[in-house]
C-alpha positions, -999 to 999 in steps of 0.1 A, spaced: 58 316 637 89 304 656 81 268 646 79 278 609 111 297 611 129 268 628 117 244 602 129 267 574 163 268 590 164 230 593 155 227 557 182 251 545 208 233 566 198 199 553 197 212 516 232 226 521 247 196 538 233 168 516 255 177 485 287 178 507 280 144 522 273 130 487 305 145 475 325 130 504 311 95 497 317 98 460 344 73 447 375 90 433 381 84 396 412 67 384 427 100 373 420 116 406 435 88 425 467 90 404 469 128 406 464 129 444 491 102 448 515 122 425 509 154 445 515 136 477 548 122 466 558 157 452 550 173 486 569 145 504 600 151 483 599 189 490 594 183 527 623 158 529 643 189 520 676 172 509 673 179 472 665 143 465 656 125 433 623 106 430 606 89 400 574 69 398 554 51 372 518 37 374 504 13 348 473 -6 341 477 -38 321 498 -29 292 492 9 293 513 34 312 491 58 331 518 80 347 555 87 345 567 114 368 599 127 384 605 151 412 634 169 428 666 165 409 653 136 387 639 135 352 627 105 333 662 96 321 676 94 357 690 60 366 685 45 402 698 13 418 669 -11 424 685 -34 451 667 -66 458 643 -62 429 672 -77 411 660 -110 426 628 -108 405 650 -109 374 668 -140 386 635 -157 393 621 -146 360 652 -159 342 649 -193 360 614 -197 347 625 -188 312 652 -215 313 628 -241 326 604 -231 298 634 -236 274 638 -271 289 673 -262 301 665 -271 337 638 -283 361 633 -261 391 634 -291 414 668 -300 401 696 -302 428 720 -272 426 750 -295 428 740 -309 393 752 -276 378 773 -261 405 793 -288 423 810 -260 444 779 -258 465 790 -290 483 817 -269 501 789 -253 522 794 -257 559 776 -289 570 764 -295 535 765 -333 539 741 -331 569 711 -321 548 693 -331 515 707 -314 485 695 -278 480 673 -273 449 670 -245 424 635 -239 437 647 -235 472 672 -209 463 646 -189 444 621 -190 473 644 -183 502 638 -218 515 673 -231 510 680 -227 548 712 -208 541 726 -179 560 715 -144 549 751 -136 540 784 -154 539 804 -153 572 836 -148 552 859 -120 563 876 -117 530 873 -81 518 870 -92 482 840 -114 490 822 -84 504 837 -55 483 853 -71 453 850 -56 417 820 -65 396 842 -85 371 852 -108 399 819 -114 415 817 -150 404 851 -159 418 843 -140 450 811 -160 453 830 -193 450 853 -181 478 823 -173 499 805 -206 497 828 -225 520 822 -199 548 785 -200 544 763 -223 566 727 -232 573 700 -217 596 675 -245 589 670 -276 569 664 -269 531 627 -266 522 616 -264 559 609 -227 563 613 -193 547 646 -175 555 657 -145 534 691 -152 519 711 -128 497 739 -153 492 713 -179 481 702 -157 452 738 -151 443 743 -188 442 711 -191 421 724 -166 395 757 -184 392 739 -217 388 717 -203 360 748 -192 342 763 -227 344 730 -241 331 731 -219 301 769 -219 297 769 -181 296 780 -154 321 750 -143 343 751 -106 333 752 -116 297 724 -141 301 701 -116 317 708 -89 290 702 -115 263 670 -131 278 654 -100 294 669 -66 289 673 -67 251 639 -84 242 621 -59 263 641 -30 250 653 -21 285 680 2 270 686 21 302 691 -9 325 725 -21 335 746 -41 360 774 -15 355 764 20 343 786 30 313 809 59 320 793 82 294 759 77 312 772 82 349 758 117 347 723 102 345 729 82 377 711 98 407 736 106 434 729 82 463 726 96 498 730 72 527 724 80 563 696 104 576 671 115 585 688 127 617 724 116 607 746 133 583 742 124 547 768 100 533 775 105 496 808 85 496 795 50 506 768 48 478 794 60 453 820 34 466 795 5 465 790 10 428 824 -6 423 826 -26 455 800 -53 449 815 -85 461 791 -113 451 760 -90 452 750 -92 415 720 -115 411 707 -105 444 711 -67 442 732 -55 413 708 -38 388 704 -1 379 673 11 359 647 38 352 610 38 358 604 37 321 624 4 318 609 -11 349 575 -6 334 585 -29 306 596 -56 330 564 -52 350 543 -57 319 563 -88 311 557 -100 347 520 -96 341 522 -117 309 522 -88 283 552 -102 265 562 -134 247 590 -142 273 570 -164 296 539 -184 288 507 -183 308 517 -213 329 550 -198 339 534 -165 348 509 -183 369 537 -199 388 554 -166 395 522 -153 410 515 -183 432 529 -189 466 558 -213 467 568 -210 504 557 -236 530 547 -211 557 526 -178 558 545 -147 570 521 -120 581 497 -124 551 529 -124 528 544 -153 509 571 -157 482 574 -172 448 605 -171 426 620 -137 434 586 -121 440 570 -112 473 532 -120 474 508 -101 496 471 -108 501 448 -88 524 414 -72 523 406 -80 487 439 -73 470 466 -97 459 499 -81 450 531 -93 433 564 -75 436 596 -67 456 612 -39 475 649 -29 470 674 -10 489 711 -2 485 731 23 505 717 56 492 688 41 470 654 26 477 628 13 453 595 -5 452 579 -26 424 544 -40 429 513 -49 410 478 -61 418 474 -93 399 436 -93 396 429 -56 386 464 -54 369 473 -21 382 510 -15 390 532 11 406 570 16 405 588 40 430 625 48 428 645 72 451 681 81 458 678 80 496 668 54 522 643 74 543 617 102 539 581 109 542 571 85 515 569 50 529 574 32 496 557 -1 507 527 14 524 521 41 497 523 15 469 499 -7 487 475 21 494 473 33 458 468 -2 445 441 -8 469 423 23 457 428 16 420 417 -20 423 382 -10 431 378 17 404 350 9 381 
């Protein structure tokens, strides 16, 4: 009798546990993954407890799957995107090559002779456009100039301030030899592209990218009547006192930081740019898109490489293309998986918090890439 009772208990336990195990092993649907991710971000923003603003977008191919905002943000909220601005410079360079205005292997001095005033310029082979766009120019990360205008000058003077900065910028390595992140290198790239096209860089990006993609809420300088839509940047934290003044001040004090970090945008507009980077526009042909998605650097950096303004990451079955961005009081992440064509955009008005933008983006793209 005891044996029969024990067997009955085992059968009951087994019958109850089997569905739970099956449920645990069941793959999440696309909608479940997105909803769980959205709820996680929402909780993070609440737990950060600083009345922050956070917006996100998730896409698949040319379809937008999610557009959400949390905290003090709504879908019209404008954020700084920091170094994601470099992706626009790389994209523009490919457009101009496609238009036969340049060859990416051209020496920069062909269009911008001022580059010859770099410290020790004559000791190395001429820097090429490709090297500027891939952080392989060998240049310093920033100029060594102590001129306040070079670092904090008005946006309308950024080109002149860059010219002032070049003679006080030197090399860390031989051009083309290795990867070395250079903000001033991308500033020089932007100015060179403007010389190629005989048009100011800001106007050129607006004409070639913003307007064709109808990125109507994307700016280098937010208009006065729209400043109310700009998220109030919060530098400092999480243990230090929040600094509201520095982010506000840096909106005007840009120095030469325009092609390398000067753009403001919304997730809705950044979706349009991401789709163009995937090839869902007429701005770049298939060959140019393939080049943007292919490693152009000579060395591997912890499973990461770089193309023209885009960071490339390959690991455990995913291959992503994108860039991170950070200014004082703002942080953003732009990344898509090139095979499954899922993408995520995250934008925030502070530089810390429970949401690690890079890891969270990578995590959801990994999950979405295996959805059937």
